[in-house]
N, C-alpha and C positions, 0 to 999 in steps of 0.2 A: 546521717548523723551517729547512726551507732559506733560505726568504725571509729568518726573525729573521737567521740567518747572515752571508748576503749583506749584507743593510741594517748590521748590524754591523763588517762587514769594515773592516780598515784603511786598504787598497785594494785594485783589480786584481790587484797582482802577488799576495796573500796567499791572494785568491781561487783563481788558480791556482796557484801551490804547493799548497793545500786538496785541488786535483782532484785534483792530480798524485799527491799522495800518496794519496788516496783508489783512484784509479785501479791503482797497484802493488799495493797491499794486495788488492785485487777479484782482480787478475790472479795473486798469487800463492796465493791459496787453496787453487784444485784443488792445486796441489803438496802443502802442506801438509797435505793434507784424506790424497793420493796417499801418500807418508810414515808417516800413520800410519796408515790403515785396512791398508794391504797389512804396517806396520810394515818398511819400509825404512830402510837410513841412507843417507845425501846419495849413497856411492858405486856403492851398487843403483842408486838411485834416478836419478843421472846416466850407468849405463849401460844402460836404459831409454828416453834419449832420445839417448843414443849420443853422450853428450858428456864431459868432465873433469867429476871432482869440482869443481870450482877454477869451472869456469861454470853446473853446476851448482846452487850458492851462490849464485852473481851473481843465479842466474834468482830464489833466493828470497828478495833482495832488493828487484828490479828489475823482476820477472815476465821469461816467459820471452818472446824473440826472435818477432816477428809470422812467421816461417817455422813455426815449431813448434806453434804455434795449434793446427793440427789433430791433433795427436799428442795436446796434452795435455786436447785437447777428446775425444778418442776414450777418451784412461784416463781421464777424468773423467767421463765415461759409464758408463765399466765400473766404475769406483768406486762410480759413482749403486747401480746396479743390486746388486753385492756387497752393498754395506751397507743398500740394502733386501730384500734374500731373505736374508741369509746374517744369524749373529749376529757381531757384531765382531771375539769372540775368536779365531773360527776361521776367517775371512778369510786371514788370513798363512797357514796351509796349502791351504786351498782354492788361492789361486793360486799353490801352488809345487808343489800336487800334478799328477804327470802325468794327463792322459789321452787314453786312447786314438780318443778324437772329434779331438785336436786334433794329433792324429801321431805320439804319443807325446810333445808336451812339455807345460809345464805354462803359466797366461796371463806368469808375469812370465817366461819364456823367450821364449814368442810377442813379447812386451814386447820385451826384448831382441835381440832380430832384428828390429827395427824395425818390425816387425806389428801397430804400433797400432791398429789398424782392425777386424783380424785379433780382436783381442782383444777389443774392444769387442762386436762381431758373435758372438764364442763365449759372453759374457759372458749376452748378449741371449740367445741360445739357448738358455740352459744353465735358463733361467725362462720358457722362454716354454710357459704353461700350455695354447696351443691344444695340442700334443702328446697330452696327457692324451685318454685315452676313457675320457670318463661309462661 
């Protein structure tokens, strides 16, 4: 299909514009997934990444800047784990519930304090079935 699109493209600029559009869409997908599954407003999501609501809205249109890629990737990984092991309608409650193992914080509070890798690691630890004794 890609070869056909390229062959039928009016010119190279059109192809570059298409690739740019697809790239922006792929880069914004984890943000949309985070908003949906964690049931966050744009303002709450902006707080997770330590940016203004306006900056986050721009990210949703054109993707986050490269220096924010590690934070977005960590949050996407945590979201993937939650989606795999928790019923979707329960995820908002799970991420907002304070936990003793997290120092009395919730996953959302950890994320808002810039601890994105810790959020990913905490989510992984929640579902680490090796801890369960047979």
